[in-house]
C-alpha positions in Angstrom: 17.9 -131.7 -210.5 21.3 -130.6 -210.0 20.4 -127.0 -210.8 18.8 -124.6 -208.5 17.7 -121.3 -209.2 17.0 -118.8 -205.9 15.9 -115.7 -205.9 15.2 -112.7 -203.0 11.4 -112.1 -203.3 9.8 -108.7 -202.7 8.2 -110.7 -200.1 9.1 -108.4 -197.1 8.4 -111.4 -194.9 11.3 -113.6 -196.9 13.9 -111.2 -196.9 16.9 -112.8 -195.3 16.3 -116.0 -196.8 17.1 -117.1 -201.0 13.9 -118.9 -202.4 14.0 -121.5 -204.8 12.3 -121.2 -208.2 10.9 -124.2 -209.2 12.3 -125.4 -212.9 11.4 -127.6 -215.4 14.0 -130.8 -215.5 15.1 -129.8 -219.1 15.3 -126.3 -218.6 18.2 -124.7 -220.2 19.6 -121.3 -219.1 22.5 -119.7 -221.5 23.9 -116.8 -220.8 26.4 -114.4 -222.9 29.3 -113.3 -221.1 31.4 -110.6 -222.1 34.4 -108.3 -220.8 32.4 -104.9 -221.1 33.3 -102.1 -223.2 36.5 -101.0 -221.4 37.0 -97.4 -223.0 33.4 -96.4 -221.5 31.3 -96.4 -218.6 27.9 -97.9 -220.0 29.6 -101.3 -219.2 27.4 -104.3 -221.5 26.0 -106.6 -219.0 26.4 -110.3 -218.5 23.0 -111.7 -219.8 20.8 -114.8 -220.3 18.5 -115.6 -223.0 14.9 -115.9 -221.9 13.5 -119.0 -220.4 10.0 -120.3 -219.2 9.0 -121.5 -215.8 6.2 -123.2 -214.7 3.1 -121.6 -212.8 3.3 -123.9 -210.1 1.6 -122.4 -206.6 5.7 -122.0 -205.4 6.4 -119.9 -208.2 2.9 -118.1 -208.5 3.6 -116.8 -204.9 6.9 -115.0 -205.6 5.5 -113.4 -208.9 2.3 -112.7 -206.7 0.2 -114.2 -209.1 1.2 -112.0 -212.4 -1.5 -113.4 -214.7 -4.2 -112.2 -213.0 -5.6 -108.7 -214.7 -5.8 -107.0 -212.0 -3.4 -107.8 -210.1 -1.3 -105.0 -208.2 1.2 -106.9 -205.9 4.2 -107.7 -208.0 6.2 -104.8 -209.3 7.8 -106.0 -212.7 9.9 -103.1 -213.1 12.0 -104.4 -210.0 14.4 -106.8 -210.5 15.0 -109.8 -207.7 18.3 -111.0 -206.9 19.2 -114.3 -208.3 21.6 -117.1 -207.5 22.3 -120.0 -210.1 23.6 -123.4 -208.4 24.8 -126.7 -209.6 25.4 -129.3 -207.4 25.4 -126.6 -204.7 28.1 -124.3 -206.6 27.2 -121.2 -206.9 27.6 -120.5 -210.9 25.9 -117.5 -211.9 25.3 -114.4 -209.2 22.8 -111.6 -211.0 19.2 -110.4 -211.3 16.2 -111.8 -212.5 13.4 -110.5 -214.2 9.8 -111.5 -215.4 9.2 -110.9 -218.7 5.9 -112.3 -219.3 3.1 -114.6 -218.7 1.6 -117.3 -221.5 -1.5 -118.7 -221.1 -3.4 -121.5 -222.7 -6.0 -123.8 -221.9 -3.8 -126.0 -220.2 -1.5 -124.7 -218.4 0.5 -121.5 -217.2 4.0 -119.8 -217.4 6.2 -117.5 -216.4 8.8 -116.0 -218.7 12.4 -114.7 -217.3 15.5 -113.9 -217.9 18.6 -113.0 -215.9 21.4 -110.8 -216.1 24.4 -108.1 -215.0 24.0 -104.9 -215.3 24.4 -101.2 -213.7 21.8 -99.8 -215.9 20.4 -98.6 -212.6 23.4 -96.7 -211.8 23.2 -94.7 -214.7 19.2 -94.2 -214.0 19.5 -93.2 -210.6 22.2 -90.5 -211.2 20.3 -89.0 -214.2 21.1 -85.6 -215.6 22.3 -84.7 -211.5 24.9 -82.2 -211.5 27.7 -82.2 -209.2 26.9 -79.3 -207.5 23.0 -80.6 -207.1 24.7 -82.8 -204.3 24.7 -82.0 -200.6 28.2 -80.7 -199.4 27.4 -79.0 -197.0 30.0 -81.3 -194.7 32.9 -79.4 -196.6 31.5 -76.1 -195.3 34.1 -73.7 -194.2 35.2 -70.2 -193.2 38.1 -69.3 -196.0 40.7 -68.1 -192.9 44.5 -68.0 -192.0 44.1 -71.6 -189.6 42.3 -73.6 -192.3 44.0 -72.9 -194.9 47.0 -73.7 -193.4 45.4 -76.1 -191.3 44.6 -78.6 -195.1 48.8 -78.8 -196.0 49.0 -81.7 -193.6 47.1 -83.6 -195.7 48.6 -86.9 -196.8 47.3 -90.3 -198.5 45.3 -91.2 -194.9 42.1 -89.7 -193.8 42.7 -88.2 -190.4 45.2 -85.4 -191.1 44.6 -82.0 -193.0 41.1 -80.7 -192.7 37.7 -82.7 -193.2 40.3 -85.7 -193.4 42.5 -84.3 -196.2 39.9 -84.8 -199.1 40.6 -80.6 -199.2 43.5 -78.8 -199.5 44.3 -75.1 -200.3 47.3 -75.5 -203.4 49.2 -72.5 -204.2 48.2 -71.9 -207.5 48.7 -68.5 -209.5 45.2 -67.4 -210.5 45.9 -64.1 -211.2 46.8 -61.2 -209.7 45.1 -58.1 -207.9 45.9 -54.5 -208.6 45.2 -51.0 -206.8 43.2 -48.1 -208.7 46.3 -46.7 -210.3 47.4 -50.6 -211.7 49.9 -51.1 -209.3 50.4 -54.6 -208.5 49.3 -55.4 -205.0 51.2 -58.7 -204.4 53.0 -61.0 -206.9 54.3 -64.8 -206.5 57.8 -63.4 -206.7 61.0 -63.0 -204.7 62.7 -60.0 -204.6 61.3 -56.3 -203.6 57.8 -55.3 -203.4 55.0 -56.7 -203.8 57.0 -60.3 -204.2 55.5 -62.6 -201.7 58.2 -62.7 -200.0 58.4 -59.6 -198.5 55.1 -57.4 -195.8 53.7 -55.4 -198.6 53.1 -58.6 -200.8 52.0 -60.8 -197.9 49.5 -63.4 -199.8 45.9 -62.9 -198.2 43.3 -65.9 -197.4 40.7 -64.3 -200.1 43.1 -65.4 -202.8 43.1 -69.0 -202.3 40.8 -71.6 -203.9 40.3 -75.0 -202.5 40.7 -78.4 -204.2 38.9 -81.4 -203.4 40.1 -84.9 -203.1 39.1 -87.1 -206.2 38.1 -90.0 -204.1 35.2 -88.1 -202.1 34.0 -86.7 -204.9 33.4 -91.0 -206.3 32.5 -91.4 -202.9 29.8 -89.1 -202.7 28.3 -90.4 -206.2 28.6 -93.8 -205.3 26.6 -92.6 -201.4 23.7 -91.4 -203.9 23.4 -94.4 -206.3 23.0 -97.0 -203.6 25.8 -99.2 -204.7 29.4 -99.6 -203.3 32.7 -100.6 -204.5 35.7 -102.8 -203.6 38.8 -100.8 -205.0 42.4 -101.4 -204.1 42.7 -98.6 -206.6 40.5 -96.3 -205.4 42.4 -96.9 -201.8 46.1 -96.5 -203.5 48.2 -93.4 -202.5 48.2 -92.6 -205.8 44.2 -92.3 -206.7 44.3 -90.6 -202.7 46.8 -87.6 -204.4 44.7 -87.1 -206.8 42.4 -83.6 -206.1 40.5 -80.9 -208.1 40.5 -77.3 -208.4 37.0 -75.4 -207.3 35.6 -72.3 -207.5 35.5 -71.1 -211.3 34.6 -67.3 -211.3 36.6 -65.0 -213.2 37.9 -63.7 -209.7 40.4 -64.4 -207.3 39.2 -66.9 -204.1 36.0 -69.1 -203.8 33.1 -68.4 -205.8 30.6 -66.7 -202.8 28.2 -64.9 -202.4 28.4 -61.7 -204.0 28.3 -58.7 -201.1 25.4 -57.1 -199.5 22.3 -59.1 -199.8 21.7 -62.4 -198.0 21.7 -65.0 -200.8 20.9 -68.0 -198.4 16.9 -67.4 -198.8 14.3 -69.8 -201.0 11.0 -69.4 -201.6 8.9 -73.2 -203.1 5.6 -73.5 -203.9 3.3 -76.6 -204.6 3.0 -77.1 -208.5 -1.3 -76.1 -208.9 -3.0 -73.6 -207.7 -4.8 -76.1 -205.9 -3.4 -79.4 -204.7 -5.3 -82.8 -204.1 -4.2 -85.2 -201.2 -6.1 -88.0 -200.9 -6.1 -89.3 -197.3 -7.5 -91.8 -195.5 -7.1 -93.0 -191.7 -5.3 -95.9 -193.0 -2.3 -93.5 -194.6 0.6 -92.2 -192.3 1.6 -88.8 -194.1 3.6 -87.6 -197.1 6.1 -84.8 -197.7 4.3 -81.4 -198.1 4.4 -81.8 -202.2 6.9 -78.2 -202.7 7.6 -78.9 -206.8 8.3 -75.6 -208.2 9.6 -71.9 -208.2 7.4 -70.7 -210.3 5.8 -68.1 -210.5 7.9 -65.7 -208.0 10.2 -68.3 -205.9 13.7 -68.3 -205.6 16.6 -70.3 -204.3 19.9 -68.4 -205.0 22.2 -70.8 -203.4 20.4 -74.3 -204.8 20.0 -75.4 -201.2 16.2 -76.6 -201.9 15.7 -79.8 -203.6 12.9 -79.6 -205.0 9.9 -82.6 -204.9 9.6 -85.1 -207.9 6.2 -85.8 -209.7 5.2 -88.8 -207.5 6.5 -88.3 -203.6 6.4 -90.8 -200.9 6.5 -90.2 -196.6 10.3 -92.1 -197.0 11.0 -91.2 -200.1 13.3 -88.0 -199.2 12.4 -85.8 -202.5 11.7 -82.2 -200.9 13.9 -80.7 -198.2 16.4 -78.0 -197.5 20.1 -78.5 -196.8 21.3 -76.4 -194.3 24.7 -74.6 -195.3 25.7 -72.5 -192.2 24.9 -73.0 -188.4 22.6 -70.6 -187.1 19.0 -69.5 -186.5 16.5 -70.1 -189.5 12.9 -68.4 -189.9 10.7 -70.2 -191.9 6.5 -69.7 -192.9 4.4 -71.9 -194.4 1.4 -70.7 -195.8 -1.6 -72.1 -197.1 -5.6 -72.7 -197.2 -7.3 -75.8 -196.9 -10.9 -77.9 -197.4 -11.5 -81.3 -198.4 -13.5 -82.8 -200.6 -15.4 -86.7 -200.0 -18.4 -88.5 -201.0 -19.3 -88.7 -197.1 -20.2 -85.0 -194.6 -17.3 -86.2 -192.8 -14.1 -84.0 -191.1 -10.5 -84.7 -192.1 -8.3 -84.3 -189.3 -4.4 -84.0 -190.4 -0.9 -82.1 -189.0 1.8 -79.9 -190.7 5.1 -81.7 -189.3 8.6 -79.5 -190.0 11.3 -82.2 -189.4 15.1 -82.2 -189.2 18.0 -84.4 -189.6 21.4 -85.2 -189.9 20.9 -87.5 -192.7 18.4 -87.7 -195.8 17.6 -91.2 -194.8 16.6 -90.0 -191.4 14.6 -86.8 -192.4 10.9 -88.5 -192.4 11.3 -89.9 -188.9 13.7 -86.8 -187.5 12.9 -84.2 -184.7 10.0 -82.2 -185.0 11.0 -78.6 -185.1 7.5 -77.1 -185.1 4.0 -78.6 -185.8 0.2 -77.2 -185.7 -2.7 -79.5 -186.1 -6.2 -78.5 -188.6 -9.7 -80.2 -189.0 -10.2 -79.6 -192.6 -14.3 -79.3 -193.8 -16.4 -77.7 -196.2 -15.1 -74.7 -196.1 -11.6 -72.9 -197.2 -9.8 -71.7 -194.0 -6.4 -70.2 -194.0 -3.4 -72.2 -192.1 0.0 -70.0 -191.0 3.1 -71.8 -189.2 5.8 -68.9 -188.4 8.5 -70.1 -186.8 13.0 -69.7 -185.9 14.7 -72.7 -185.2 18.6 -72.9 -184.8 20.1 -75.5 -187.3 23.5 -77.1 -187.9 25.4 -77.0 -191.4 24.8 -80.6 -193.0 21.2 -80.9 -191.5 18.2 -81.1 -193.7 14.8 -79.9 -192.9 11.3 -81.4 -194.8 7.8 -80.6 -194.3 5.4 -83.2 -193.8 1.6 -83.5 -193.5 0.1 -86.6 -191.7 -3.6 -88.0 -191.1 -4.8 -87.7 -187.3 -6.7 -90.8 -186.3 -8.6 -89.4 -184.2 -10.8 -92.7 -183.9 -13.9 -91.2 -184.0 -16.9 -91.9 -186.6 -17.0 -88.4 -188.9 -13.1 -87.9 -188.8 -10.2 -89.4 -191.4 -12.9 -91.5 -193.1 -12.0 -91.8 -197.5 -11.4 -87.8 -198.1 -9.0 -85.4 -200.0 -7.7 -82.8 -198.3 -7.4 -79.7 -200.6 -4.8 -76.8 -200.5 -5.2 -73.8 -201.7 -3.1 -70.0 -202.1 -3.5 -68.3 -198.9 -4.8 -65.5 -199.9 -5.3 -63.3 -203.1 -1.1 -61.8 -203.0 -0.1 -65.9 -202.8 -0.2 -67.6 -206.4 -0.1 -71.5 -204.3 0.3 -72.7 -201.3 4.3 -72.1 -200.3 7.0 -72.4 -198.1 10.1 -69.7 -197.1 12.9 -69.1 -195.7 12.6 -65.2 -194.9 15.6 -65.3 -192.1 18.7 -67.2 -191.9 22.5 -66.7 -190.9 24.3 -64.4 -193.8 26.6 -66.0 -195.9 29.9 -64.2 -196.4 32.4 -63.8 -198.9 34.9 -65.8 -196.5 32.6 -68.3 -196.4 32.9 -71.6 -198.3 30.2 -73.6 -200.0 30.5 -76.5 -202.1 27.8 -76.4 -203.7 28.5 -73.1 -205.4 32.2 -74.1 -206.2 31.6 -77.4 -207.6 32.3 -77.5 -211.7 29.1 -77.4 -214.3 29.8 -80.9 -214.7 26.9 -83.9 -214.5 27.6 -86.7 -211.8 27.7 -89.7 -214.3 29.9 -87.8 -216.8 32.6 -86.8 -213.9 32.1 -90.9 -213.3 32.6 -91.2 -216.8 35.8 -89.1 -217.2 37.4 -91.2 -214.3 36.4 -93.9 -216.4 38.5 -93.2 -219.3 41.3 -91.3 -217.8 42.3 -94.8 -215.5 40.7 -97.3 -218.1 38.9 -98.8 -215.2 36.9 -102.1 -215.8 33.9 -102.2 -213.4 32.8 -105.7 -212.6 29.5 -106.5 -210.8 29.9 -108.9 -208.0 26.4 -108.7 -207.5 23.5 -106.5 -207.1 24.6 -102.9 -205.4 28.6 -104.0 -205.0 31.4 -103.5 -207.9 34.7 -104.2 -208.3 36.3 -101.3 -210.0 40.3 -101.4 -210.9 42.1 -100.2 -214.3 42.5 -102.7 -217.3 45.9 -103.6 -216.0 45.8 -103.7 -212.9 42.5 -106.1 -212.8 44.1 -108.5 -216.1 48.2 -108.3 -214.1 49.2 -112.0 -213.7 49.4 -111.9 -210.0 45.6 -111.7 -209.9 44.6 -114.2 -212.6 43.8 -117.9 -213.4 45.7 -119.7 -216.0 43.2 -122.4 -218.1 44.2 -124.6 -220.5 41.6 -125.1 -223.2 43.3 -126.4 -225.8 41.4 -129.8 -225.2 37.8 -128.2 -225.2 38.6 -126.9 -228.5 36.4 -128.4 -231.1 38.8 -128.8 -233.7 35.9 -130.9 -236.2 34.5 -127.0 -236.4 35.9 -124.5 -238.1 37.8 -122.0 -235.9 38.8 -118.3 -237.4 42.1 -116.4 -235.9 42.0 -112.8 -237.2 43.6 -109.3 -236.9 41.4 -107.3 -233.8 38.8 -105.4 -235.8 38.8 -103.4 -239.0 36.3 -101.0 -237.2 39.2 -99.5 -235.3 39.8 -95.7 -236.2 43.5 -95.4 -237.7 44.1 -92.7 -234.6 43.4 -92.4 -231.1 44.1 -88.9 -229.0 44.3 -89.1 -225.5 43.6 -85.3 -224.3 42.5 -82.8 -221.5 40.8 -79.8 -222.5 41.8 -77.1 -224.6 43.3 -74.2 -221.7 41.6 -71.6 -223.5 43.0 -67.9 -221.9 44.9 -69.6 -219.3 48.5 -68.2 -219.7 50.7 -71.2 -219.7 48.4 -73.9 -221.7 47.6 -71.2 -224.3 51.2 -70.1 -224.9 52.0 -74.1 -225.2 49.1 -73.9 -227.9 50.0 -71.7 -230.0 53.8 -72.5 -230.0 53.2 -76.4 -230.8 49.6 -76.3 -232.1 48.8 -79.1 -229.5 47.0 -79.5 -225.9 49.7 -79.7 -223.4 50.0 -83.0 -222.4 47.9 -84.9 -225.1 49.1 -88.2 -226.7 48.0 -88.9 -230.7 48.7 -92.5 -232.1 48.3 -93.4 -235.6 48.7 -96.6 -237.1 50.7 -97.2 -240.4 47.6 -98.4 -242.4 45.7 -97.8 -245.5 42.8 -100.0 -244.3 41.6 -98.2 -241.1 40.0 -94.7 -241.1 38.9 -92.0 -238.9 40.1 -90.6 -235.0 39.0 -91.5 -231.7 39.1 -88.8 -229.4 39.3 -89.9 -225.2 38.8 -86.0 -223.6 38.3 -85.8 -220.0 36.6 -82.4 -219.0 40.0 -81.5 -217.1 42.4 -78.8 -218.5 46.4 -79.6 -218.3 48.4 -77.7 -215.3 51.7 -76.8 -216.8 53.7 -75.3 -214.1 56.9 -72.8 -214.1 59.1 -71.0 -211.3 58.3 -68.1 -210.0 60.3 -65.6 -210.1 63.9 -65.5 -208.5 63.9 -69.2 -207.6 65.1 -72.2 -209.6 63.2 -74.4 -206.9 59.5 -73.3 -206.0 57.5 -74.8 -208.9 53.8 -73.6 -209.3 51.0 -73.9 -212.0 49.8 -70.7 -213.5 46.1 -70.6 -214.6 45.6 -66.4 -215.1 44.8 -65.0 -218.1 46.8 -61.7 -219.2 44.2 -59.0 -220.5 44.9 -56.1 -222.9 46.6 -53.4 -220.5 49.1 -56.9 -219.5 47.3 -57.3 -216.5 47.6 -60.8 -215.1 44.3 -61.5 -214.3 41.8 -64.0 -213.1 40.0 -65.8 -216.1 36.5 -68.4 -215.7 38.4 -71.6 -215.8 37.6 -75.3 -216.2 38.7 -78.0 -213.8 42.2 -79.2 -213.1 43.3 -82.4 -211.7 46.4 -82.7 -210.2 48.4 -84.5 -207.4 49.1 -83.0 -203.9 52.9 -83.0 -203.2 52.5 -81.9 -199.8 55.1 -79.2 -198.4 58.0 -78.1 -200.5 60.8 -75.8 -199.5 60.9 -72.2 -199.8 64.6 -71.7 -201.8 65.3 -68.8 -204.0 68.4 -70.8 -204.7 68.7 -74.4 -204.4 70.4 -75.9 -202.2 72.4 -72.8 -201.4 69.7 -70.1 -200.8 66.6 -70.6 -198.5 63.7 -67.7 -197.9 60.6 -67.6 -196.4 57.0 -66.1 -198.1 54.4 -63.7 -196.3 50.4 -64.9 -195.0 48.4 -62.0 -193.8 46.1 -63.2 -191.4 44.3 -60.0 -191.4 46.3 -59.1 -188.2 49.1 -60.5 -188.4 51.9 -61.5 -190.8 53.5 -64.9 -190.7 56.4 -66.1 -192.1 56.5 -69.6 -193.9 59.5 -71.6 -195.0 57.5 -74.4 -196.8 54.6 -73.7 -199.6 51.2 -75.9 -200.4 52.7 -77.5 -204.2 51.1 -79.4 -206.7 51.8 -80.6 -209.8 51.0 -82.8 -213.0 54.0 -84.6 -211.8 54.0 -87.0 -208.8 57.3 -85.7 -207.8 59.4 -83.0 -208.0 62.4 -83.0 -206.1 65.7 -82.6 -207.5 67.8 -86.0 -207.8 64.4 -88.3 -208.2 64.7 -91.1 -210.6 62.4 -91.5 -213.8 61.3 -94.5 -212.5 60.0 -93.2 -208.9 57.6 -90.7 -209.8 54.3 -90.9 -211.6 52.5 -88.1 -214.8 49.1 -87.3 -215.2 50.1 -86.1 -218.9 49.3 -88.7 -221.4 52.5 -88.6 -222.8 56.1 -86.7 -221.5 55.7 -83.3 -222.0 58.3 -80.5 -221.4 57.2 -78.4 -218.5 57.9 -74.4 -218.4 60.2 -75.1 -215.2 63.1 -76.5 -216.8 63.7 -73.1 -218.4 65.0 -72.0 -214.5 66.6 -75.8 -213.4 67.9 -78.6 -214.8 68.1 -80.5 -211.4 64.4 -81.8 -211.7 63.7 -84.5 -213.8 60.6 -83.9 -215.6 60.3 -86.8 -218.0 59.2 -90.6 -216.6 57.4 -93.5 -218.3 54.7 -93.4 -215.9 52.1 -91.8 -217.1 48.9 -92.0 -217.8 49.1 -93.6 -221.4 51.6 -96.0 -220.5 50.2 -96.7 -217.7 46.8 -97.4 -217.6 46.2 -97.9 -222.0 49.2 -99.6 -222.9 48.3 -102.4 -222.9 44.6 -102.5 -224.5 46.0 -100.0 -227.1 48.8 -102.9 -228.0 46.3 -105.7 -228.0 44.5 -103.5 -230.8 47.1 -102.5 -232.8 49.9 -104.2 -232.5 50.8 -105.9 -235.7 50.9 -109.5 -233.1 47.2 -108.6 -232.4 44.9 -111.8 -232.7 41.5 -112.2 -232.2 40.9 -115.7 -231.8 37.1 -117.3 -232.6 35.9 -121.1 -232.2 33.8 -123.7 -230.2 34.6 -125.2 -226.9 33.0 -127.8 -225.3 32.2 -125.8 -221.3 30.3 -127.2 -218.6 28.3 -125.3 -216.1 31.0 -126.0 -213.7 33.5 -124.4 -216.2 31.0 -121.6 -216.7 30.7 -121.6 -213.1 34.3 -121.1 -212.2 35.1 -118.4 -214.8 36.5 -115.2 -214.1 36.0 -112.8 -217.0 40.2 -112.0 -216.1 41.0 -115.7 -216.4 44.4 -115.8 -218.4 43.3 -118.6 -221.5 45.9 -121.2 -222.7 45.4 -122.4 -226.4 47.7 -124.2 -227.8 51.3 -121.8 -227.5 49.6 -118.9 -226.7 47.8 -116.5 -224.2 44.3 -115.0 -224.4 41.9 -113.2 -222.6 38.3 -113.9 -222.9 36.3 -111.0 -224.9 32.6 -112.7 -224.9 31.7 -116.7 -224.7 27.9 -116.7 -226.4 25.0 -118.8 -225.0 27.0 -120.6 -222.3 24.9 -122.9 -220.6 24.1 -123.0 -217.0 22.0 -125.9 -217.5 24.3 -128.6 -219.8 27.6 -129.9 -221.0 27.7 -127.7 -224.8 29.7 -126.7 -227.6 29.8 -123.0 -226.4 31.4 -120.4 -229.2 33.8 -118.4 -227.6 36.3 -115.2 -228.4 39.6 -114.3 -227.2 42.0 -111.3 -227.2 45.6 -112.9 -227.8 48.0 -111.0 -225.2 50.7 -109.4 -226.4 54.1 -109.6 -224.1 52.9 -113.0 -222.4 50.3 -111.5 -220.6 52.8 -108.9 -218.7 50.7 -105.9 -217.5 52.1 -102.9 -216.3 51.1 -101.7 -212.5 53.3 -99.8 -211.1 52.1 -95.8 -210.6 54.8 -94.7 -208.0 53.8 -91.3 -205.8 55.2 -90.2 -202.6 53.0 -89.5 -200.2 54.0 -86.0 -198.3 56.5 -86.0 -195.4 57.7 -82.2 -195.0 55.3 -80.9 -192.3 53.9 -77.5 -192.5 56.2 -74.7 -192.0 59.2 -77.0 -191.5 62.7 -75.4 -190.4 64.8 -75.6 -193.9 67.5 -78.2 -193.2 
């Protein structure tokens, strides 16, 4: 047979090679191939119709004799990685799923299907929020040294702090005022309290950090178990994108309130009595702490509670250490046992630490105690202290102890009970710890209230990303216009493959398209510049609205990302120093902090501190708490990737969806603020034109395709038909086993298939505090 279906089985002894599945000689494996939903994350899968394979001894070994009604060896909810080969060449890679077993008096058959999917990417994230991830690797003190060191960040991963993942940009989040209502500092050049004077020197407590967008994406992918290949994610453009952190209506970071130490927790098991089945064959399990109810607490969300079902090697129940220091813990419970024999049960409670979550079940034991359970209630109290490091994990495990003696650890049930009448359930408590101070940055507390999956969706939407499944756990991620650019594609002439004996259709793209499309950021709320722009122009800063001239199409589609726009302005008495302004003006006319949403912006690096460019330079002041330092440069961010005077419109990019007037233009004419390299033109215009242009066409016909045609096909191939070039939208019922007429839907390429890909940015090159030339 020319067709082979190879799978990686659930048999641990076969994990290093693929096993062939026995097929019928006339097996027909047909798949549907589609380009996916390019405007959203839920990518539609390439998938096959179901087909059946015989229940040979080989296949039954693979599927663990699933037709045995009481069998438990095969997990039908776990797909098998698979490859379809024709004459030794791979024509499809994906996963195989068992759909069922069909039995009669003569023979048995397994019904299966194959697909490429990203479903478990979504499922693995669920409703997890960004602040639920472990960000302790970025915990640090917000001080002069860390703030100024962050300004060395470039597009690489060795400069700045945390490899450039954290920066402290100069953004006006508001001012502070004394008891008389006088400004204590101001973003201006002039007399006190301007920032160029000693009384107006900026202090570490007013700064908020920003995190590299790529660092968030990488953290999310670590959680899912997927890896990615992406030239775009590694590009200078993407590596210079940051999101600000800390969203309280106060200056500086979101941090514990002064006074009480909040770096504490108290967690409980679900039930008053917790039952754990044991035998001498079971190695251990996490102590099942699942709830804060009824009197627990976890002020800083550093304890991850157990899920409903937990196992020893599946970390779902642990404490994430936020700060270096000595920690004091207590574990309190009563224990007894139940069983069909009058036997005792010996178990051990181990507290382990590890630098990685995966290594926690085998981590270093920092406290342990052994207990012999019998038919009476006995009290257990483990009190201990240990020196821990930020970023480590701590977990509590129950392990059976095989004493090798009759009468111990046979089939038993361990029962965990409340420690005493004053304790409602078995509990684990952190009762003493290093205090997190107002100057301590803790990643979890400063992340926005955004689900991880929604954050990924927003990046996909904003940059119009295509997700291509390479294998079961690797994805290629590129912008649509990058993946479909000419140099990455193969041209295939299918003119002679078109079946002209049957009808084919040339039609408009779709009559279900919305009449209008709006590309937009969130409203600026109370933020001063954005609010003013919305009031004056009745639209959100940086948005783009496109409306098709039609009397057929109806409605509007809104592509909204979960970031606010970032208009900028010059500071007082300068025509060169440009910063975002995100404060609100209160009823007394004061510029005060406001609760904000996240913003996305380019890191521009360090710009010189001119009051009047290019003739008059100046310095601003930074007070480290004991010394006031002069600074000749300031850390700049913007929706523009370059705001240097004289820069050509072709040489910088814009995070607005269309060119939008910015406030700094009131004070300078030397800086170019308009470029065609905006988000819409760079990432969305080509696919929009393919849908809405008067030239837009969809071609649907039948083509005579072989399994080799399917196996050598890439979704970004250019398909030439007669006198036009197309790209693939969908192939329905393509056969991996025989040559057959196959329905194909193609989308005409507008403009001869040219896809705009330039997204120019400049790598920051001016060192912090560089002397002004």
